[in-house]
N, CA, C, O and CB atoms as a CASP TS submission, in Angstrom:
PFRMAT TS
TARGET T0000
AUTHOR 0000-0000-0000
METHOD Language model
MODEL 1
PARENT N/A
ATOM      1  N   UNK     1     108.424 118.947 121.975  1.00  0.00           N
ATOM      2  CA  UNK     1     107.881 117.626 121.744  1.00  0.00           C
ATOM      3  C   UNK     1     106.479 117.726 121.162  1.00  0.00           C
ATOM      4  O   UNK     1     105.802 118.746 121.292  1.00  0.00           O
ATOM      5  CB  UNK     1     107.869 116.818 123.039  1.00  0.00           C
ATOM      6  N   UNK     2     106.068 116.662 120.530  1.00  0.00           N
ATOM      7  CA  UNK     2     104.719 116.630 119.952  1.00  0.00           C
ATOM      8  C   UNK     2     103.686 116.596 121.063  1.00  0.00           C
ATOM      9  O   UNK     2     103.998 116.255 122.204  1.00  0.00           O
ATOM     10  CB  UNK     2     104.543 115.408 119.015  1.00  0.00           C
ATOM     11  N   UNK     3     102.467 116.949 120.726  1.00  0.00           N
ATOM     12  CA  UNK     3     101.383 116.874 121.705  1.00  0.00           C
ATOM     13  C   UNK     3     101.616 117.791 122.882  1.00  0.00           C
ATOM     14  O   UNK     3     101.747 117.320 124.012  1.00  0.00           O
ATOM     15  CB  UNK     3     101.216 115.461 122.194  1.00  0.00           C
ATOM     16  N   UNK     4     101.670 119.055 122.651  1.00  0.00           N
ATOM     17  CA  UNK     4     102.055 120.023 123.677  1.00  0.00           C
ATOM     18  C   UNK     4     101.211 119.925 124.946  1.00  0.00           C
ATOM     19  O   UNK     4     101.637 120.406 125.996  1.00  0.00           O
ATOM     20  CB  UNK     4     101.956 121.415 123.121  1.00  0.00           C
ATOM     21  N   UNK     5     100.031 119.319 124.880  1.00  0.00           N
ATOM     22  CA  UNK     5      99.201 119.183 126.059  1.00  0.00           C
ATOM     23  C   UNK     5      99.624 118.033 126.959  1.00  0.00           C
ATOM     24  O   UNK     5      99.149 117.924 128.089  1.00  0.00           O
ATOM     25  CB  UNK     5      97.782 119.003 125.654  1.00  0.00           C
ATOM     26  N   UNK     6     100.518 117.170 126.467  1.00  0.00           N
ATOM     27  CA  UNK     6     100.963 116.019 127.239  1.00  0.00           C
ATOM     28  C   UNK     6     102.236 116.334 128.001  1.00  0.00           C
ATOM     29  O   UNK     6     103.053 117.145 127.566  1.00  0.00           O
ATOM     30  CB  UNK     6     101.182 114.820 126.330  1.00  0.00           C
ATOM     31  N   UNK     7     102.393 115.684 129.143  1.00  0.00           N
ATOM     32  CA  UNK     7     103.598 115.761 129.950  1.00  0.00           C
ATOM     33  C   UNK     7     104.438 114.549 129.554  1.00  0.00           C
ATOM     34  O   UNK     7     104.144 113.430 129.972  1.00  0.00           O
ATOM     35  CB  UNK     7     103.276 115.786 131.510  1.00  0.00           C
ATOM     36  N   UNK     8     105.481 114.762 128.752  1.00  0.00           N
ATOM     37  CA  UNK     8     106.269 113.669 128.185  1.00  0.00           C
ATOM     38  C   UNK     8     107.404 113.240 129.105  1.00  0.00           C
ATOM     39  O   UNK     8     108.009 114.065 129.790  1.00  0.00           O
ATOM     40  CB  UNK     8     106.830 114.077 126.839  1.00  0.00           C
ATOM     41  N   UNK     9     107.686 111.935 129.112  1.00  0.00           N
ATOM     42  CA  UNK     9     108.803 111.376 129.854  1.00  0.00           C
ATOM     43  C   UNK     9     109.537 110.381 128.951  1.00  0.00           C
ATOM     44  O   UNK     9     108.981 109.895 127.966  1.00  0.00           O
ATOM     45  CB  UNK     9     108.316 110.690 131.173  1.00  0.00           C
ATOM     46  N   UNK    10     110.796 110.085 129.299  1.00  0.00           N
ATOM     47  CA  UNK    10     111.598 109.113 128.563  1.00  0.00           C
ATOM     48  C   UNK    10     111.708 107.829 129.373  1.00  0.00           C
ATOM     49  O   UNK    10     112.114 107.848 130.535  1.00  0.00           O
ATOM     50  CB  UNK    10     113.005 109.680 128.245  1.00  0.00           C
ATOM     51  N   UNK    11     111.343 106.718 128.750  1.00  0.00           N
ATOM     52  CA  UNK    11     111.459 105.399 129.376  1.00  0.00           C
ATOM     53  C   UNK    11     112.537 104.638 128.618  1.00  0.00           C
ATOM     54  O   UNK    11     112.449 104.474 127.401  1.00  0.00           O
ATOM     55  CB  UNK    11     110.081 104.617 129.364  1.00  0.00           C
ATOM     56  N   UNK    12     113.549 104.176 129.334  1.00  0.00           N
ATOM     57  CA  UNK    12     114.648 103.440 128.720  1.00  0.00           C
ATOM     58  C   UNK    12     114.641 101.980 129.092  1.00  0.00           C
ATOM     59  O   UNK    12     113.769 101.509 129.823  1.00  0.00           O
ATOM     60  CB  UNK    12     115.958 104.047 129.109  1.00  0.00           C
ATOM     61  N   UNK    13     115.637 101.262 128.572  1.00  0.00           N
ATOM     62  CA  UNK    13     115.807  99.842 128.874  1.00  0.00           C
ATOM     63  C   UNK    13     114.591  99.017 128.482  1.00  0.00           C
ATOM     64  O   UNK    13     114.141  98.153 129.235  1.00  0.00           O
ATOM     65  CB  UNK    13     116.091  99.657 130.346  1.00  0.00           C
ATOM     66  N   UNK    14     114.065  99.294 127.293  1.00  0.00           N
ATOM     67  CA  UNK    14     112.957  98.511 126.743  1.00  0.00           C
ATOM     68  C   UNK    14     113.446  97.730 125.537  1.00  0.00           C
ATOM     69  O   UNK    14     114.341  98.175 124.819  1.00  0.00           O
ATOM     70  CB  UNK    14     111.764  99.425 126.355  1.00  0.00           C
ATOM     71  N   UNK    15     112.852  96.562 125.317  1.00  0.00           N
ATOM     72  CA  UNK    15     113.187  95.722 124.171  1.00  0.00           C
ATOM     73  C   UNK    15     111.968  95.660 123.253  1.00  0.00           C
ATOM     74  O   UNK    15     110.855  95.385 123.702  1.00  0.00           O
ATOM     75  CB  UNK    15     113.629  94.285 124.624  1.00  0.00           C
ATOM     76  N   UNK    16     112.189  95.918 121.962  1.00  0.00           N
ATOM     77  CA  UNK    16     111.116  95.805 120.969  1.00  0.00           C
ATOM     78  C   UNK    16     110.910  94.327 120.664  1.00  0.00           C
ATOM     79  O   UNK    16     111.830  93.648 120.209  1.00  0.00           O
ATOM     80  CB  UNK    16     111.453  96.611 119.661  1.00  0.00           C
ATOM     81  N   UNK    17     109.687  93.824 120.919  1.00  0.00           N
ATOM     82  CA  UNK    17     109.438  92.397 120.701  1.00  0.00           C
ATOM     83  C   UNK    17     108.424  92.110 119.604  1.00  0.00           C
ATOM     84  O   UNK    17     108.421  91.018 119.036  1.00  0.00           O
ATOM     85  CB  UNK    17     108.969  91.771 121.972  1.00  0.00           C
ATOM     86  N   UNK    18     107.566  93.072 119.299  1.00  0.00           N
ATOM     87  CA  UNK    18     106.605  92.881 118.202  1.00  0.00           C
ATOM     88  C   UNK    18     106.041  94.217 117.773  1.00  0.00           C
ATOM     89  O   UNK    18     106.213  95.229 118.453  1.00  0.00           O
ATOM     90  CB  UNK    18     105.461  91.929 118.622  1.00  0.00           C
ATOM     91  N   UNK    19     105.370  94.209 116.644  1.00  0.00           N
ATOM     92  CA  UNK    19     104.779  95.444 116.128  1.00  0.00           C
ATOM     93  C   UNK    19     103.531  95.116 115.331  1.00  0.00           C
ATOM     94  O   UNK    19     103.491  94.140 114.582  1.00  0.00           O
ATOM     95  CB  UNK    19     105.790  96.221 115.254  1.00  0.00           C
ATOM     96  N   UNK    20     102.507  95.951 115.505  1.00  0.00           N
ATOM     97  CA  UNK    20     101.315  95.868 114.675  1.00  0.00           C
ATOM     98  C   UNK    20     101.178  97.215 113.972  1.00  0.00           C
ATOM     99  O   UNK    20     102.018  98.098 114.143  1.00  0.00           O
ATOM    100  CB  UNK    20     100.027  95.514 115.526  1.00  0.00           C
ATOM    101  N   UNK    21     100.141  97.367 113.200  1.00  0.00           N
ATOM    102  CA  UNK    21      99.911  98.629 112.504  1.00  0.00           C
ATOM    103  C   UNK    21      99.731  99.788 113.482  1.00  0.00           C
ATOM    104  O   UNK    21     100.090 100.924 113.172  1.00  0.00           O
ATOM    105  CB  UNK    21      98.688  98.516 111.602  1.00  0.00           C
ATOM    106  N   UNK    22      99.173  99.502 114.666  1.00  0.00           N
ATOM    107  CA  UNK    22      98.828 100.577 115.608  1.00  0.00           C
ATOM    108  C   UNK    22      99.626 100.612 116.901  1.00  0.00           C
ATOM    109  O   UNK    22      99.471 101.545 117.689  1.00  0.00           O
ATOM    110  CB  UNK    22      97.410 100.470 115.950  1.00  0.00           C
ATOM    111  N   UNK    23     100.487  99.604 117.143  1.00  0.00           N
ATOM    112  CA  UNK    23     101.193  99.584 118.428  1.00  0.00           C
ATOM    113  C   UNK    23     102.521  98.836 118.341  1.00  0.00           C
ATOM    114  O   UNK    23     102.743  98.010 117.456  1.00  0.00           O
ATOM    115  CB  UNK    23     100.315  98.946 119.497  1.00  0.00           C
ATOM    116  N   UNK    24     103.401  99.162 119.302  1.00  0.00           N
ATOM    117  CA  UNK    24     104.653  98.432 119.482  1.00  0.00           C
ATOM    118  C   UNK    24     104.517  97.595 120.740  1.00  0.00           C
ATOM    119  O   UNK    24     104.061  98.088 121.772  1.00  0.00           O
ATOM    120  CB  UNK    24     105.885  99.403 119.573  1.00  0.00           C
ATOM    121  N   UNK    25     104.909  96.329 120.660  1.00  0.00           N
ATOM    122  CA  UNK    25     104.968  95.467 121.835  1.00  0.00           C
ATOM    123  C   UNK    25     106.382  95.520 122.377  1.00  0.00           C
ATOM    124  O   UNK    25     107.340  95.243 121.655  1.00  0.00           O
ATOM    125  CB  UNK    25     104.544  93.999 121.497  1.00  0.00           C
ATOM    126  N   UNK    26     106.515  95.874 123.643  1.00  0.00           N
ATOM    127  CA  UNK    26     107.839  96.004 124.250  1.00  0.00           C
ATOM    128  C   UNK    26     107.901  95.221 125.550  1.00  0.00           C
ATOM    129  O   UNK    26     106.876  94.861 126.129  1.00  0.00           O
ATOM    130  CB  UNK    26     108.183  97.483 124.500  1.00  0.00           C
ATOM    131  N   UNK    27     109.122  94.966 125.995  1.00  0.00           N
ATOM    132  CA  UNK    27     109.374  94.258 127.241  1.00  0.00           C
ATOM    133  C   UNK    27     110.395  95.061 128.036  1.00  0.00           C
ATOM    134  O   UNK    27     111.290  95.683 127.464  1.00  0.00           O
ATOM    135  CB  UNK    27     109.876  92.798 126.979  1.00  0.00           C
ATOM    136  N   UNK    28     110.255  95.043 129.353  1.00  0.00           N
ATOM    137  CA  UNK    28     111.211  95.721 130.226  1.00  0.00           C
ATOM    138  C   UNK    28     112.453  94.847 130.344  1.00  0.00           C
ATOM    139  O   UNK    28     112.342  93.648 130.603  1.00  0.00           O
ATOM    140  CB  UNK    28     110.592  96.013 131.635  1.00  0.00           C
ATOM    141  N   UNK    29     113.643  95.436 130.157  1.00  0.00           N
ATOM    142  CA  UNK    29     114.891  94.680 130.217  1.00  0.00           C
ATOM    143  C   UNK    29     115.122  94.119 131.613  1.00  0.00           C
ATOM    144  O   UNK    29     115.399  92.929 131.766  1.00  0.00           O
ATOM    145  CB  UNK    29     116.072  95.561 129.802  1.00  0.00           C
ATOM    146  N   UNK    30     115.011  94.960 132.628  1.00  0.00           N
ATOM    147  CA  UNK    30     115.259  94.521 134.001  1.00  0.00           C
ATOM    148  C   UNK    30     114.144  93.589 134.456  1.00  0.00           C
ATOM    149  O   UNK    30     112.967  93.853 134.209  1.00  0.00           O
ATOM    150  CB  UNK    30     115.372  95.735 134.956  1.00  0.00           C
ATOM    151  N   UNK    31     114.511  92.512 135.111  1.00  0.00           N
ATOM    152  CA  UNK    31     113.498  91.591 135.633  1.00  0.00           C
ATOM    153  C   UNK    31     112.822  92.222 136.836  1.00  0.00           C
ATOM    154  O   UNK    31     113.478  92.801 137.701  1.00  0.00           O
ATOM    155  CB  UNK    31     114.126  90.222 136.015  1.00  0.00           C
ATOM    156  N   UNK    32     111.520  92.105 136.879  1.00  0.00           N
ATOM    157  CA  UNK    32     110.754  92.627 138.002  1.00  0.00           C
ATOM    158  C   UNK    32     110.052  91.456 138.668  1.00  0.00           C
ATOM    159  O   UNK    32     109.171  90.836 138.073  1.00  0.00           O
ATOM    160  CB  UNK    32     109.730  93.718 137.544  1.00  0.00           C
ATOM    161  N   UNK    33     110.438  91.151 139.902  1.00  0.00           N
ATOM    162  CA  UNK    33     109.838  90.049 140.671  1.00  0.00           C
ATOM    163  C   UNK    33     109.959  88.720 139.926  1.00  0.00           C
ATOM    164  O   UNK    33     109.088  87.857 140.034  1.00  0.00           O
ATOM    165  CB  UNK    33     108.357  90.347 140.968  1.00  0.00           C
ATOM    166  N   UNK    34     111.051  88.567 139.166  1.00  0.00           N
ATOM    167  CA  UNK    34     111.323  87.305 138.502  1.00  0.00           C
ATOM    168  C   UNK    34     110.450  86.988 137.305  1.00  0.00           C
ATOM    169  O   UNK    34     110.459  85.857 136.820  1.00  0.00           O
ATOM    170  CB  UNK    34     111.191  86.233 139.464  1.00  0.00           C
ATOM    171  N   UNK    35     109.691  87.971 136.813  1.00  0.00           N
ATOM    172  CA  UNK    35     108.854  87.694 135.646  1.00  0.00           C
ATOM    173  C   UNK    35     109.096  88.743 134.567  1.00  0.00           C
ATOM    174  O   UNK    35     109.468  89.879 134.862  1.00  0.00           O
ATOM    175  CB  UNK    35     107.360  87.659 136.039  1.00  0.00           C
ATOM    176  N   UNK    36     108.886  88.356 133.339  1.00  0.00           N
ATOM    177  CA  UNK    36     109.049  89.278 132.220  1.00  0.00           C
ATOM    178  C   UNK    36     107.833  90.196 132.150  1.00  0.00           C
ATOM    179  O   UNK    36     106.694  89.739 132.243  1.00  0.00           O
ATOM    180  CB  UNK    36     109.239  88.506 130.882  1.00  0.00           C
ATOM    181  N   UNK    37     108.080  91.470 131.988  1.00  0.00           N
ATOM    182  CA  UNK    37     107.004  92.452 131.919  1.00  0.00           C
ATOM    183  C   UNK    37     106.868  92.923 130.473  1.00  0.00           C
ATOM    184  O   UNK    37     107.779  93.543 129.925  1.00  0.00           O
ATOM    185  CB  UNK    37     107.275  93.657 132.878  1.00  0.00           C
ATOM    186  N   UNK    38     105.727  92.624 129.864  1.00  0.00           N
ATOM    187  CA  UNK    38     105.464  93.025 128.482  1.00  0.00           C
ATOM    188  C   UNK    38     104.204  93.867 128.429  1.00  0.00           C
ATOM    189  O   UNK    38     103.280  93.680 129.221  1.00  0.00           O
ATOM    190  CB  UNK    38     105.329  91.791 127.560  1.00  0.00           C
ATOM    191  N   UNK    39     104.179  94.800 127.480  1.00  0.00           N
ATOM    192  CA  UNK    39     102.987  95.625 127.307  1.00  0.00           C
ATOM    193  C   UNK    39     103.023  96.249 125.927  1.00  0.00           C
ATOM    194  O   UNK    39     104.038  96.209 125.232  1.00  0.00           O
ATOM    195  CB  UNK    39     102.891  96.719 128.405  1.00  0.00           C
ATOM    196  N   UNK    40     101.892  96.826 125.543  1.00  0.00           N
ATOM    197  CA  UNK    40     101.748  97.485 124.251  1.00  0.00           C
ATOM    198  C   UNK    40     101.827  99.004 124.424  1.00  0.00           C
ATOM    199  O   UNK    40     101.292  99.561 125.383  1.00  0.00           O
ATOM    200  CB  UNK    40     100.413  97.083 123.582  1.00  0.00           C
ATOM    201  N   UNK    41     102.498  99.654 123.490  1.00  0.00           N
ATOM    202  CA  UNK    41     102.529 101.113 123.435  1.00  0.00           C
ATOM    203  C   UNK    41     101.819 101.545 122.159  1.00  0.00           C
ATOM    204  O   UNK    41     102.314 101.280 121.063  1.00  0.00           O
ATOM    205  CB  UNK    41     104.002 101.661 123.482  1.00  0.00           C
ATOM    206  N   UNK    42     100.675 102.201 122.276  1.00  0.00           N
ATOM    207  CA  UNK    42      99.986 102.687 121.074  1.00  0.00           C
ATOM    208  C   UNK    42     100.882 103.681 120.323  1.00  0.00           C
ATOM    209  O   UNK    42     101.426 104.606 120.925  1.00  0.00           O
ATOM    210  CB  UNK    42      98.626 103.355 121.449  1.00  0.00           C
ATOM    211  N   UNK    43     101.027 103.490 119.040  1.00  0.00           N
ATOM    212  CA  UNK    43     101.880 104.390 118.249  1.00  0.00           C
ATOM    213  C   UNK    43     101.412 105.832 118.351  1.00  0.00           C
ATOM    214  O   UNK    43     102.220 106.755 118.244  1.00  0.00           O
ATOM    215  CB  UNK    43     101.898 103.957 116.783  1.00  0.00           C
ATOM    216  N   UNK    44     100.114 106.036 118.558  1.00  0.00           N
ATOM    217  CA  UNK    44      99.575 107.388 118.674  1.00  0.00           C
ATOM    218  C   UNK    44     100.047 108.082 119.952  1.00  0.00           C
ATOM    219  O   UNK    44      99.925 109.301 120.076  1.00  0.00           O
ATOM    220  CB  UNK    44      98.054 107.346 118.640  1.00  0.00           C
ATOM    221  N   UNK    45     100.590 107.305 120.910  1.00  0.00           N
ATOM    222  CA  UNK    45     101.038 107.871 122.184  1.00  0.00           C
ATOM    223  C   UNK    45     102.563 107.893 122.318  1.00  0.00           C
ATOM    224  O   UNK    45     103.086 108.204 123.388  1.00  0.00           O
ATOM    225  CB  UNK    45     100.439 107.082 123.333  1.00  0.00           C
ATOM    226  N   UNK    46     103.275 107.566 121.243  1.00  0.00           N
ATOM    227  CA  UNK    46     104.739 107.543 121.281  1.00  0.00           C
ATOM    228  C   UNK    46     105.279 108.702 120.457  1.00  0.00           C
ATOM    229  O   UNK    46     105.008 108.809 119.261  1.00  0.00           O
ATOM    230  CB  UNK    46     105.293 106.188 120.750  1.00  0.00           C
ATOM    231  N   UNK    47     106.046 109.571 121.111  1.00  0.00           N
ATOM    232  CA  UNK    47     106.631 110.721 120.429  1.00  0.00           C
ATOM    233  C   UNK    47     107.942 110.337 119.747  1.00  0.00           C
ATOM    234  O   UNK    47     108.260 110.846 118.672  1.00  0.00           O
ATOM    235  CB  UNK    47     106.865 111.871 121.419  1.00  0.00           C
ATOM    236  N   UNK    48     108.713 109.425 120.385  1.00  0.00           N
ATOM    237  CA  UNK    48     110.010 109.001 119.848  1.00  0.00           C
ATOM    238  C   UNK    48     110.272 107.580 120.300  1.00  0.00           C
ATOM    239  O   UNK    48     109.995 107.221 121.445  1.00  0.00           O
ATOM    240  CB  UNK    48     111.161 109.953 120.308  1.00  0.00           C
ATOM    241  N   UNK    49     110.814 106.762 119.388  1.00  0.00           N
ATOM    242  CA  UNK    49     111.226 105.400 119.714  1.00  0.00           C
ATOM    243  C   UNK    49     112.578 105.174 119.056  1.00  0.00           C
ATOM    244  O   UNK    49     112.753 105.492 117.880  1.00  0.00           O
ATOM    245  CB  UNK    49     110.165 104.333 119.237  1.00  0.00           C
ATOM    246  N   UNK    50     113.540 104.625 119.803  1.00  0.00           N
ATOM    247  CA  UNK    50     114.885 104.458 119.250  1.00  0.00           C
ATOM    248  C   UNK    50     115.132 103.055 118.701  1.00  0.00           C
ATOM    249  O   UNK    50     116.114 102.842 117.988  1.00  0.00           O
ATOM    250  CB  UNK    50     115.913 104.771 120.308  1.00  0.00           C
ATOM    251  N   UNK    51     114.262 102.094 119.017  1.00  0.00           N
ATOM    252  CA  UNK    51     114.467 100.734 118.531  1.00  0.00           C
ATOM    253  C   UNK    51     113.956 100.620 117.095  1.00  0.00           C
ATOM    254  O   UNK    51     112.854 101.069 116.781  1.00  0.00           O
ATOM    255  CB  UNK    51     113.753  99.706 119.450  1.00  0.00           C
ATOM    256  N   UNK    52     114.769 100.014 116.229  1.00  0.00           N
ATOM    257  CA  UNK    52     114.381  99.858 114.832  1.00  0.00           C
ATOM    258  C   UNK    52     114.280  98.395 114.404  1.00  0.00           C
ATOM    259  O   UNK    52     113.828  98.105 113.297  1.00  0.00           O
ATOM    260  CB  UNK    52     115.368 100.576 113.947  1.00  0.00           C
ATOM    261  N   UNK    53     114.699  97.467 115.276  1.00  0.00           N
ATOM    262  CA  UNK    53     114.656  96.044 114.949  1.00  0.00           C
ATOM    263  C   UNK    53     114.200  95.253 116.168  1.00  0.00           C
ATOM    264  O   UNK    53     114.438  95.665 117.303  1.00  0.00           O
ATOM    265  CB  UNK    53     116.040  95.547 114.462  1.00  0.00           C
ATOM    266  N   UNK    54     113.553  94.130 115.937  1.00  0.00           N
ATOM    267  CA  UNK    54     113.102  93.281 117.031  1.00  0.00           C
ATOM    268  C   UNK    54     114.311  92.795 117.833  1.00  0.00           C
ATOM    269  O   UNK    54     115.333  92.414 117.262  1.00  0.00           O
ATOM    270  CB  UNK    54     112.280  92.081 116.493  1.00  0.00           C
ATOM    271  N   UNK    55     114.184  92.813 119.147  1.00  0.00           N
ATOM    272  CA  UNK    55     115.269  92.402 120.027  1.00  0.00           C
ATOM    273  C   UNK    55     116.203  93.534 120.408  1.00  0.00           C
ATOM    274  O   UNK    55     117.068  93.363 121.267  1.00  0.00           O
ATOM    275  CB  UNK    55     116.051  91.319 119.382  1.00  0.00           C
ATOM    276  N   UNK    56     116.040  94.688 119.780  1.00  0.00           N
ATOM    277  CA  UNK    56     116.896  95.836 120.068  1.00  0.00           C
ATOM    278  C   UNK    56     116.430  96.529 121.347  1.00  0.00           C
ATOM    279  O   UNK    56     115.232  96.666 121.594  1.00  0.00           O
ATOM    280  CB  UNK    56     116.895  96.829 118.882  1.00  0.00           C
ATOM    281  N   UNK    57     117.398  96.963 122.153  1.00  0.00           N
ATOM    282  CA  UNK    57     117.108  97.692 123.399  1.00  0.00           C
ATOM    283  C   UNK    57     117.206  99.180 123.118  1.00  0.00           C
ATOM    284  O   UNK    57     118.120  99.631 122.427  1.00  0.00           O
ATOM    285  CB  UNK    57     118.091  97.278 124.552  1.00  0.00           C
ATOM    286  N   UNK    58     116.262  99.939 123.656  1.00  0.00           N
ATOM    287  CA  UNK    58     116.292 101.380 123.446  1.00  0.00           C
ATOM    288  C   UNK    58     115.367 102.096 124.391  1.00  0.00           C
ATOM    289  O   UNK    58     115.067 101.616 125.484  1.00  0.00           O
ATOM    290  CB  UNK    58     115.927 101.714 122.027  1.00  0.00           C
ATOM    291  N   UNK    59     114.914 103.268 123.947  1.00  0.00           N
ATOM    292  CA  UNK    59     114.042 104.084 124.788  1.00  0.00           C
ATOM    293  C   UNK    59     112.925 104.700 123.971  1.00  0.00           C
ATOM    294  O   UNK    59     112.983 104.775 122.744  1.00  0.00           O
ATOM    295  CB  UNK    59     114.840 105.177 125.490  1.00  0.00           C
ATOM    296  N   UNK    60     111.896 105.141 124.700  1.00  0.00           N
ATOM    297  CA  UNK    60     110.746 105.785 124.073  1.00  0.00           C
ATOM    298  C   UNK    60     110.376 107.032 124.867  1.00  0.00           C
ATOM    299  O   UNK    60     110.627 107.119 126.069  1.00  0.00           O
ATOM    300  CB  UNK    60     109.539 104.810 123.983  1.00  0.00           C
ATOM    301  N   UNK    61     109.778 107.986 124.178  1.00  0.00           N
ATOM    302  CA  UNK    61     109.185 109.148 124.837  1.00  0.00           C
ATOM    303  C   UNK    61     107.679 108.968 124.752  1.00  0.00           C
ATOM    304  O   UNK    61     107.109 108.881 123.664  1.00  0.00           O
ATOM    305  CB  UNK    61     109.651 110.512 124.174  1.00  0.00           C
ATOM    306  N   UNK    62     107.039 108.912 125.920  1.00  0.00           N
ATOM    307  CA  UNK    62     105.595 108.691 126.012  1.00  0.00           C
ATOM    308  C   UNK    62     105.013 109.632 127.069  1.00  0.00           C
ATOM    309  O   UNK    62     105.759 110.192 127.873  1.00  0.00           O
ATOM    310  CB  UNK    62     105.276 107.197 126.360  1.00  0.00           C
ATOM    311  N   UNK    63     103.694 109.810 127.076  1.00  0.00           N
ATOM    312  CA  UNK    63     103.082 110.632 128.121  1.00  0.00           C
ATOM    313  C   UNK    63     103.309 110.023 129.510  1.00  0.00           C
ATOM    314  O   UNK    63     103.330 108.801 129.664  1.00  0.00           O
ATOM    315  CB  UNK    63     101.576 110.795 127.855  1.00  0.00           C
ATOM    316  N   UNK    64     103.475 110.879 130.505  1.00  0.00           N
ATOM    317  CA  UNK    64     103.703 110.429 131.886  1.00  0.00           C
ATOM    318  C   UNK    64     102.603 109.466 132.340  1.00  0.00           C
ATOM    319  O   UNK    64     102.896 108.472 133.005  1.00  0.00           O
ATOM    320  CB  UNK    64     103.772 111.639 132.841  1.00  0.00           C
ATOM    321  N   UNK    65     101.332 109.747 131.990  1.00  0.00           N
ATOM    322  CA  UNK    65     100.230 108.893 132.457  1.00  0.00           C
ATOM    323  C   UNK    65     100.388 107.466 131.953  1.00  0.00           C
ATOM    324  O   UNK    65     100.030 106.519 132.653  1.00  0.00           O
ATOM    325  CB  UNK    65      98.879 109.461 132.001  1.00  0.00           C
ATOM    326  N   UNK    66     100.930 107.301 130.721  1.00  0.00           N
ATOM    327  CA  UNK    66     101.102 105.969 130.152  1.00  0.00           C
ATOM    328  C   UNK    66     102.238 105.226 130.858  1.00  0.00           C
ATOM    329  O   UNK    66     102.139 104.025 131.108  1.00  0.00           O
ATOM    330  CB  UNK    66     101.378 106.060 128.639  1.00  0.00           C
ATOM    331  N   UNK    67     103.307 105.939 131.175  1.00  0.00           N
ATOM    332  CA  UNK    67     104.415 105.330 131.921  1.00  0.00           C
ATOM    333  C   UNK    67     103.941 104.884 133.298  1.00  0.00           C
ATOM    334  O   UNK    67     104.263 103.785 133.751  1.00  0.00           O
ATOM    335  CB  UNK    67     105.594 106.321 132.057  1.00  0.00           C
ATOM    336  N   UNK    68     103.171 105.747 133.959  1.00  0.00           N
ATOM    337  CA  UNK    68     102.680 105.408 135.297  1.00  0.00           C
ATOM    338  C   UNK    68     101.671 104.271 135.254  1.00  0.00           C
ATOM    339  O   UNK    68     101.649 103.429 136.151  1.00  0.00           O
ATOM    340  CB  UNK    68     102.051 106.628 135.954  1.00  0.00           C
ATOM    341  N   UNK    69     100.836 104.237 134.221  1.00  0.00           N
ATOM    342  CA  UNK    69      99.854 103.160 134.069  1.00  0.00           C
ATOM    343  C   UNK    69     100.541 101.798 133.975  1.00  0.00           C
ATOM    344  O   UNK    69     100.023 100.799 134.474  1.00  0.00           O
ATOM    345  CB  UNK    69      98.985 103.400 132.822  1.00  0.00           C
ATOM    346  N   UNK    70     101.718 101.765 133.328  1.00  0.00           N
ATOM    347  CA  UNK    70     102.459 100.519 133.148  1.00  0.00           C
ATOM    348  C   UNK    70     103.560 100.322 134.197  1.00  0.00           C
ATOM    349  O   UNK    70     104.392  99.423 134.070  1.00  0.00           O
ATOM    350  CB  UNK    70     103.066 100.487 131.763  1.00  0.00           C
ATOM    351  N   UNK    71     103.558 101.182 135.246  1.00  0.00           N
ATOM    352  CA  UNK    71     104.545 101.081 136.328  1.00  0.00           C
ATOM    353  C   UNK    71     105.982 101.117 135.831  1.00  0.00           C
ATOM    354  O   UNK    71     106.825 100.343 136.286  1.00  0.00           O
ATOM    355  CB  UNK    71     104.322  99.813 137.108  1.00  0.00           C
ATOM    356  N   UNK    72     106.257 102.022 134.892  1.00  0.00           N
ATOM    357  CA  UNK    72     107.580 102.129 134.300  1.00  0.00           C
ATOM    358  C   UNK    72     108.402 103.217 134.979  1.00  0.00           C
ATOM    359  O   UNK    72     107.877 104.265 135.356  1.00  0.00           O
ATOM    360  CB  UNK    72     107.469 102.409 132.808  1.00  0.00           C
ATOM    361  N   UNK    73     109.694 102.956 135.129  1.00  0.00           N
ATOM    362  CA  UNK    73     110.598 103.994 135.612  1.00  0.00           C
ATOM    363  C   UNK    73     110.904 104.898 134.438  1.00  0.00           C
ATOM    364  O   UNK    73     111.034 104.435 133.305  1.00  0.00           O
ATOM    365  CB  UNK    73     111.910 103.391 136.230  1.00  0.00           C
ATOM    366  N   UNK    74     111.020 106.194 134.709  1.00  0.00           N
ATOM    367  CA  UNK    74     111.245 107.131 133.606  1.00  0.00           C
ATOM    368  C   UNK    74     112.053 108.337 134.042  1.00  0.00           C
ATOM    369  O   UNK    74     112.193 108.635 135.228  1.00  0.00           O
ATOM    370  CB  UNK    74     109.924 107.588 133.026  1.00  0.00           C
ATOM    371  N   UNK    75     112.586 109.029 133.019  1.00  0.00           N
ATOM    372  CA  UNK    75     113.276 110.296 133.214  1.00  0.00           C
ATOM    373  C   UNK    75     112.285 111.385 132.840  1.00  0.00           C
ATOM    374  O   UNK    75     111.615 111.297 131.811  1.00  0.00           O
ATOM    375  CB  UNK    75     114.604 110.389 132.356  1.00  0.00           C
ATOM    376  N   UNK    76     112.195 112.397 133.666  1.00  0.00           N
ATOM    377  CA  UNK    76     111.268 113.494 133.416  1.00  0.00           C
ATOM    378  C   UNK    76     111.874 114.429 132.381  1.00  0.00           C
ATOM    379  O   UNK    76     112.939 115.005 132.602  1.00  0.00           O
ATOM    380  CB  UNK    76     110.941 114.259 134.725  1.00  0.00           C
ATOM    381  N   UNK    77     111.187 114.578 131.245  1.00  0.00           N
ATOM    382  CA  UNK    77     111.686 115.460 130.184  1.00  0.00           C
ATOM    383  C   UNK    77     111.275 116.908 130.404  1.00  0.00           C
ATOM    384  O   UNK    77     111.758 117.811 129.722  1.00  0.00           O
ATOM    385  CB  UNK    77     111.183 114.989 128.832  1.00  0.00           C
ATOM    386  N   UNK    78     110.377 117.122 131.365  1.00  0.00           N
ATOM    387  CA  UNK    78     109.858 118.474 131.587  1.00  0.00           C
ATOM    388  C   UNK    78     110.856 119.312 132.294  1.00  0.00           C
ATOM    389  O   UNK    78     110.596 120.484 132.568  1.00  0.00           O
ATOM    390  CB  UNK    78     108.575 118.445 132.372  1.00  0.00           C
TER
END
């Protein structure tokens, strides 16, 4: 994986909702406490993203610290 100094994990069940030049806006598919959870993923911190269109569900590979910062469930790629 890119960024050999990072501990990468895979986060699934995300929906692509918006995009800027520097980040992807995503939402968690599963409802958490009855509210929609949205956050930004800086493109510089994403190793792989499977969503190619808005509204598409997929997964991303991001550093473990970023997944934990956003309270995301993930699969350990290590």
